[in-house]
N, C-alpha and C positions, 0 to 999 in steps of 0.2 A: 488531231487537227487543231490548229490555232485559227481563231476567227479574226480576220483583218477586214479592211475596207471601210466603206462609209455606211451611214445609216440607210437602210432599205437596199443596200447593194453589198452584201457580204461576199468576201473572198477568203478562202481558207488556205493555210499552209500545211503541208504534210510534214510532220516533224517526228524525229525520234525523241521521245520524252522519257524522263525519269518518272516513275509512278508516283513519287512523292511531290512532284511539282504540280502547281495549279494548271488549269487548262491553257491559259494564255501566258504561262510563265516561261522560264528559261528552257530552251530545248538543247538537246545534245547535238543534233544535226538537222538542218533543213533538207528535206528530200524532194520537195517539189511544191506545186500549188494546184488548187482546184478552184475554178471559176464557174459556178453553175449557170451564169448568164450568157455564156458563149453559145453560139448556135450549133457548131460542129462538135461532135463527141471528142475528136482528136485534140481540139483546142481547150476543152473543159479541164482535162487532167494532164498536167505536165509534170513528169517526175524523173528522177534519176533511178532507173530500174535496177541497176547493179547494186546501188547502196540500199535500196529497199529490200532486195533479196538478201543482202549481207545482214541487215538488222533482223530480218525474219529468221535467218539461219542461226543467229546468236540468241534467239528466244524471245524476241520482241512480240508482244501481243497487240495486234491492231484492234481498234474499237470496231463495233459492228458496222458503222457507216464506212470506215476506211476499208474494212474487209470487202464490202460490197463494191467499192470503187476499184480495189485491186483485182477483184474477180472480173469486173468488166474490162479492165486493162489487160487481162490475160496472165496475171501473176498468180502462180499456184502457191497456195499457202502450205507450209511444210506438213502440218498435221492433216491436211485434206488429201494428200497424195495417195495414202493407203486405201481410202474409200473409193469405190466405183459404183 
């Protein structure tokens, strides 16, 4: 996630990043955005689900916070499918 927005009002972009880049550095692809200040859960996280699943299938590793957001959105993580 890239931190964007104003002071005391952060907004985050979900991005596919190269591990060697810094947190707010150049991204490979923007996948959506997350605004924690919105009231409705549907409005908080907006993402391109197909592209997120594509990057996960290619081996992308989400951070812990992004994994929680993806789980809330109903995206199954590839390595979590086998466990029940």
